[in-house]
MIZA-652753 format. One record per residue: x, y, z of N, C-alpha, C, CB in turn. Coordinates in steps of 0.05 Angstrom, whole numbers, plus 5000, padded with zeros to 4 digits. Each point is the difference from the previous one (the first is absolute). Glycine has a CB too. Layout:
BEGIN
XYZXYZXYZXYZ;...
This chain:
BEGIN
506453335241498449884979497150025009503749684986;494650444997497250045007498249864980501250445022;497049394988498249864982498050204988500549575026;498650374950497950164986497749824992503650324983;494049795019497649844994497950204989501049655036;498350314939498050174987497849824988503550354990;494049755012497849854988499250104972498449925047;503050294944499450104973502550124988495250105013;504949924961502250124986500150315005499849644965;497950475041499950295006501750065025495450044979;504249795042501550045024503049964995496149845027;504649954958502849954995501350224983499049515002;499650594979501050224983500650255017497549824961;500650245057500350235017502549975018495050085000;505549685010502349955017502650044984497349685028;502850204948502350034983500650294994499149554980;498950605013500350284992500850185024496749934963;502349995061500650165024502749935012495150035008;506249754983502549915011502149954978497549805039;503250414946501749964976502949925008497250334976;503649725048502849935008500149755018501150494997;496749375005499949755016500349764982497150235034;504449574975500049744986497449865004505049975005;493849934973497349875002500149754984497750445007;501449335005499649754985497149925004504949865006;493750094972497149945002499449744984498950495005;499149365006499249754988497050014995503749745023;495450184953497150014994499549834975499650475020;497949514971499349874975501250144977495849845020;504450024957501450114976498850274992500949534985;496550505012498850254991500650235019496449734976;503550215050500650215019502950094998496549825031;505349984965502850074997500550184975501249565023;497550374956500350164975499050295005499449584972;498350445042498950265006501950175017495449804996;505750075025501850145018502650084986498049755038;502850104942502650074986499950284988500749514991;496950595003499850264988500850235018496349824973;503650135054500850215019502549925016495250145003;506049634991502349905015502450194998498349534992;502950525030502550165001502449824995497950335032;504449794966502549854996500549815023501850384973;497049675050500549845024497749795005502650385020;495849584959497749825003500549744985496950395005;502549385008500149744987497249885003505049935010;494049954968497349884999500249724991497950454991;500549375021500149724992497249885001504749965017;494549904962497349875000500049745016499250214955;498549725054499849785020497649814994502150305033;497749504984497749825000498650025027502249694967;498150545046498950055027502050175015497449564999;501650575022501750185015500049935030499050364966;503349705047500149965029500450285012501949534997;496450535024499850285010500350005030497150124961;502750125050500050035030497549895013502850414993;495349514990497649875010499849714991497750445000;504549464989500149724992499649974970498349875045;501049894947499649934972497650144988502149565008;498250564969497950144985500349954971499750355035;498149694950500149984971498850264988499749495002;501450604976499050234986500750275013496449714986;505650295032500850255013502950064991496949925040;504350284973502850074994501550005026498650294960;503549545041501749995023502850094993497349625018;504450415002502750094994501450125024498650074954;503650065041501450135022501650244990500449565023;500150624996501650244994502549995017495850274990;506349864999502650005013501650254993500049495000;501950595016501850224992501749924976500150175048;500050004932501449934976503049955005496750274974;504449855048502849965006500649715007500250475016;497849374990500449725008500449814977497350105040;501849974936499949804979501050104973496249805024;504750014959500750054973498449804983504750175012;493849934968498449834982501549964974495750165022;504449604968501449934975498249844982504550005024;495350084951498349854981501449744993498250434981;500249355019501049744991498949964972500249815048;501650174933499349974972499449704995502850404987;496449544989499549734991501849944975495250015018;506749804985500649845024501450165021500249604972;499750305053501150155023503050054998496449815027;505050024958502950034998500850274988500449514994;497850624991500550264989500250225021497649864959;501450085065500150195022502249945021495150084992;506649735002501849895020501950215012499749574976;501250625007501950205010498750185020502649984957;495050115037498550185018499249855026498350264960;500949495037499349845024502449955018496449784973;505950175015502349955016501050255014501349634969;498650605016500850255012498250085024501750154955;495749805042498250055022500549835024496650134967;504149625028500649815022502550095015497949634975;504250465010502550085013499650235019502449844959;495650335037499550235017498949925027499250274960;499549495042498749935025500949735011496150254985;505749625002500749725007501149975028501049934952;500250285059501249975027498150075022504350114980;493249965014498050055020498449745005499750504986;500549385038498649755005496950035000504049855026;495050404975497150045000499050074972500350165047;501549884934499250074973498649764986503850334997;494649734982498749794986499350094972498249815042;501350004940499050054973497149914999504649954980;493750235008497249934995499649994970498550235044;500649544946499649954972497149984992504549774999;494750364980497549954987500549934971497650335031;501149464958500549924972497449894988504949915010;494950124964497749914985499349715005501150344965;496549615047499349735008499049834977498850195043;501149914933499249844977502449964981495350175004;507049925004502349994982501449735001500650495006;499149365015501549755005503050055000496249744978;504650505031502950065000501150045028499350214956;499249745065500950065027502649845006495350095014;504949674977502549845005502450144988497449585002;502250544974502250144987500850255016498449834956;499650305056500650235017501749925024495750224986;503549565027501449925024502849904993495749875021;504650004956502749924992501850234994498049594980;500950635011501650244994501150125025497150094961;501849855062500950115026502249835012495550205007;506149664977502049825010502150145017499349724959;501050545038502050155015499150065029501550204957;496049755050499150065026500649785020496350274980;504849795043500749805019497549875012504250255011;496149494997497749855009498650125024502449604983;499050545034498750115024498850284996503349745026;496950374949498750254995497049954995504350194980;494049985031497149954998498950084973499750075050;498949754937498650054975497249905003504249974972;493850205023497249935001498750114975499949995051;498349854937498750094976497449864994504450114982;494150015000497449894991499650044971498250075046;500349754941499350024972497350134997502749594990;497150604992497650154996497749824991502750414989;494849665018497749844993497950154985500949735040;497050134953497750134986497449875008503050124962;496749825063497549885011499249754985498650455013;503349384981499649734989498850014971499449835047;501050394940499150014971502249894982497250405010;505349624999502449904985500150124972499849585027;499750684972500050154974502150215000495249914995;505050255026501850235000500550095028498350154955;504349905052500650125025501550264994500349555024;500050624996501250274995501850085024496050124971;506449995022501850115020501050274988501449545019;498650664998500950274992502050115019495650084978;506450065011501850175015499350284990503849655005;495050515013498950254991498049954978504350245011;495849904967498149964979500949804979498550465007;503849414998501249824980499249715007503850324992;495149544989499349725004502649844996495250074984;505349745035502549854999499349705005502650405017;499449434976499749715006500349945029501849904955;499950265058500449955029501650225013499949524991;500250485035501550205015501349875024496950374984;505549725022501449915024500650255017502149604976;497250385049500450235019501849915022495450194989;506949955013501949955022499350205023503649844968;495850055055499350165023502349995021495149924993;506050315013502250035020498750065027503350164964;495449645048498450045024501850025024496149754979;503350445040501950045022499549825024500250464985;497549415017499449835023499949714991497550375023;501949454996499949714994497849934980502049915045;498549904938498049884982500349705002500150404969;497749465025500049715002498249884978500950025050;500249804935498549854979498849755012502950194964;494649755031498749765009498449874977499750185047;500649564950498549854980498149815014503850034967;493650005027498149825012499149794980498450365031;501749394977499449784982497849835012504750004982;493049985005497849855011500149704994497350414995;504749514989499949724989502549845009497450174961;502249575039502349825005499749764982500450165048;501849694950500049784980498349765010504650154986;494149734994498649745005501849774998495850204982;506849855011502049804995499749864973500349935049;497650154936499749904972501650184982495449805010;506050084970501750164983499449934971503650035035;496550174948499649974971502550084986495050085004;505949754977502350064984499250154975502549605018;498650634977499350154976501649884977499250435026;499349444955501349854978499950154974498949585023;499450624974499950164976498850275008499549594970;502150625025499150275007501350214982499349855048;499550384951501150234985500250235021497949854955;504450175058500250195023499450294993503449695018;497550414959499650284994497050064997504450014977;494049805014497150044998498649915025500349944951;501249945068498949915026497949784996500950455019;499549384961498249784995501349745006497850274964;500849555050500849735004498249824984501750105046;499549734936498449834983499649725013501850254960;500249665055499749745012501549975026499549814954;499350045064501349915025500249694998498250405027;504049504981500449705001499449884973498850005048;501950154930499549904973497049954993504549795002;493850365012497149984994499050284998499549565025;498250484961498950274998499950145027497349864960;503450395041500350145026497549995017503350304978;494349755009497650005016499349725011498450384972;502249415013499449735008501749935025498949874953;503750185046501749925022499450175025503649874967;495950385029499550195023497349915013502550384977;495449585007497449925012500249735014497750264963;503849565026500349735013501450035027500249784955;501850405047501450045025498050115021504350084975;493750075017498150115018497649815005501450464985;498449344998497849815002497450124991502349795038;497850384942497550124989499949974970500050335038;497649704950499850004971501550244987495649755004;505450224972501350224986498250244998502749674975;494750285022498150224996499850185024497549714970;503450205054499950155024502750135008496349705015;505750254968502750095008500350305003501749604976;497250555006500350295001498850125026499950014950;498049875060498750105024501749935025495549954978;506449865019501749925022502650165002498049544996;502550624985502650144999500550175026499650014950;498450135060500550185022500649865026497050324978;502149435024500649855025502349804997495250045011;505449884964502149804996501950094978496949645016;504650584988501950084980502549825001498350475004;503649594979502649865000502150185011498649724960;503650175048502250165010502549845004496750285022;505449864987502549885006500850065029501450044951;499649755062501050045028503050034998496249735020;504750524988502950064999500950085028499650154951;502249695060501150055027497750035020504050224980;494149595019497749985018498050244997503049755031;497350404947498150214995498649944973502850345026;494649714973498449944977499650244982497749645026;502950334948499650214981497949904979504850195006;493049964993497749904984500150104972497349995042;502049834939499650074972497149934993504949914988;493550305011497149954996499249954971499350295039;499049514957498849964973498050234994500649505005;499550604971498150214992497549884986503950314995;496649514985497749904985500749744987498450474992;499549385002500249754984499650074971498449715038;503350194945499850064971498649774985504250275003;494749794973498549794985501649754994497550364980;505249665019501749774993500849845025501750244960;497049825063500549875026502650095013497449614984;503850605005502350125013499050205021502949944958;498950175058499350195022501850244998498449625030;500550624970501550245001500350095030498450144953;504049945054500550085028500650305002501849545009;498350565015500750285005503050055002495650055024;505949734975502950035001501249774983499950215047;502749824947501349804983500349745014502450374977;497349415008500549735010501949864980495449985022;506849934989502149894983499649704995503250355017;497449554959499949714995502049855018498550094952;500949665053501749825015500450095029502349884958;495650255053500150085028497549885014502550434989;497749535037497849905015498450235013502649575009;494850404991498250195013498449855021499750294959;500249835065498449885022497150094997504050005030;494249814975497150075002499650115028498649644966;500250595036499750135026497149995010503850304988;495949755038497350015012500050225021499249504991;498450615016499950235018500449915029497050234969;504249955047500449955028497750155015505149954995;495050045031498150145017500450304997499749615032;498350534957500350284994500550175024497049934961;501550035061500350165024502849975012495149965008;505949804993502649955010502250134983498449575019;501150424954501950124982500150315003499149634968;498550495035499950295004501550085026495650024976;504049835045501250065026503149964998495849875024;505049934962502949954997501350234986499249514998;499550614982501150234986500450235020497749864958;500350205058500250225019502249945021495150114993;505249645015502049935020502850054990496949665018;503550344956502650034988500950304999499249584974;498950605030500850294999501850065023495750124978;506650005016502150055020499650265016503149744971;495050435020499550265013497150084994504950134997;494250075018497350114995500250194976498749965050;500049974927500350164976498350265001500949584975;500250625012498550254996498650004973503350245030;497549584952498849984974500549724990500650504990;497449384996500349744988499150024971499349765044;502450144938499349974972499849714993502250444988;495649474999499649724995499049954971499049925048;501949864941499149904974498749735003503750264977;494049705010498549765002499449884973497950175043;502749584952499649884974497049984994504249745005;495150284969497249994991498649745009501250304961;500249475036498749755008499649985030502149784960;499750345055499650015029497550175006505049965008;494750264978497750185004497449864992502950394992;497149474985497649854992499349795020501250084952;500749795059499549805021498750135024503949724985;497250505024499050145024497150104994504750145013;494849954963497350104994498049775000502050374972;498849405017498149784998499549885028501649904954;500350135064499749895027499450215022503149634985;496450625006499550225019502250025021495149944992;507450054999502350005018501350275002500749534989;498850654992501550265001499750145026499250044951;498449965061499550145025501849915022495250064986;505349685015501849895021502950094996497049605003;503950424972502750104996500150305006500749654965;497250505027499950285006500250055030497350084959;501249775056500050045029502849955012495249865001;506249944989502649935010502050234992499049504996;501150564979502050204990499550285013500449744957;497150355042499450275009500250025031497050054961;503049735053500450015029502850085007496449655006;505450304975502950075004500650294992501149514992;497650584986500550264990497850084980505049935005;493850314999497950094983501150144975497150055040;505350044961501350144978501049804980501350395030;496949524951500749794981499150064972499649685037;501950204944499350034972501049754985500250515002;498749444975500849774984498149954977502249805040;498249974946498149944979500149704994500650454981;497449465003499849734991501549984973495549925024;506449894975501949994977499749754984503150285026;498249724951500149764983502649855004497150234966;504349835055502549865007501550165020500249794955;501550085061501450145021503049954997496149955031;505450244978502949984999501150065028500250134951;501749715057501450045026502949914996495749955028;506250224980502849964995500549944971500649825047;500349944945500549954972498149814987504750085010;492949885002498149814990497350124991502249665030;496650224950497350074991498349755004501650344966;496149705048498349775006497150105003503849755023;494450084987497250075001498649915026499949974950;497650095051498149905021501150055028498449664968;502750575036501450065025499450295009503749674988;496650395037500250285009502950065007495249995018;505850234971502650115009499450275011502749744965;498550325058499650265012502750115009495449875015;504750404986502350145010499050175023502350004954;498949965069499350155024502150225004497749605021;501450644988501750235004499850085030499450154952;502949895060500050095028499050295002503849685009;
């Protein structure tokens, strides 16, 4: 697996045209993705982002990605709804299911609000099979994202990699519970909207839990998201925006009659180091996905450089992007880094 990093579409086009038999996955802004789709080969996958991760660390406005031997992977289009692709997805899984190093890489439209449906469609995958994915972005415009398989625009793509050496999935979580909990009393899960917590307007109850005025709530989202603690692990559901009716739209579904923990950030440096300590081998390549709210937090606090220094000290051969949601195993969540290390 070889990371790719281009500062212009001219460079990326030349690489695609000069390597017609190489598997290529590239991440860039929406307009760059559209432009690159005009020269994409059958072995090219393109995904729009809200920022890129490269062999030089976090960047914006560039093109990141990776190249691989086509014999290693099978790409499958994920239709909308994903259940329409179930037979192809299951057939692809059956080809690699007995390889403990194999994994599925998912890209799906980050504005579709359908990621949970995609993950539910993968019910046939065993719990210990590695699944990593990211939702396409558009640099926080929330207007249009784009994913291509070759020159065809698609809702999503699943890639099964039959990797011959060890692979390891790692989830980094910067947040832990404040022990305050909010009961979701009125919500519309398919639209990812919560209307009330504790039988009160969502913004009122959330702001009170944080001890701030409602007018400041939206600015607090990146530091105090909501989440669920499952088997001592925290899965974050990030708020996206406050609506005029005092409801809140999230980046993932929130079910009525469930409790959500109010979260707070942990020590960033310790968290970064803990992630590296969990790596079981010296990787030759690292692929990582970073949530948009995590990225916005790092930008506002000038933290990206510290993470870059930590990650790149382990391996320079890296690629990834800033996403509108992350997937790992059978879950879709937010405000997290998920990475896959390759021996």
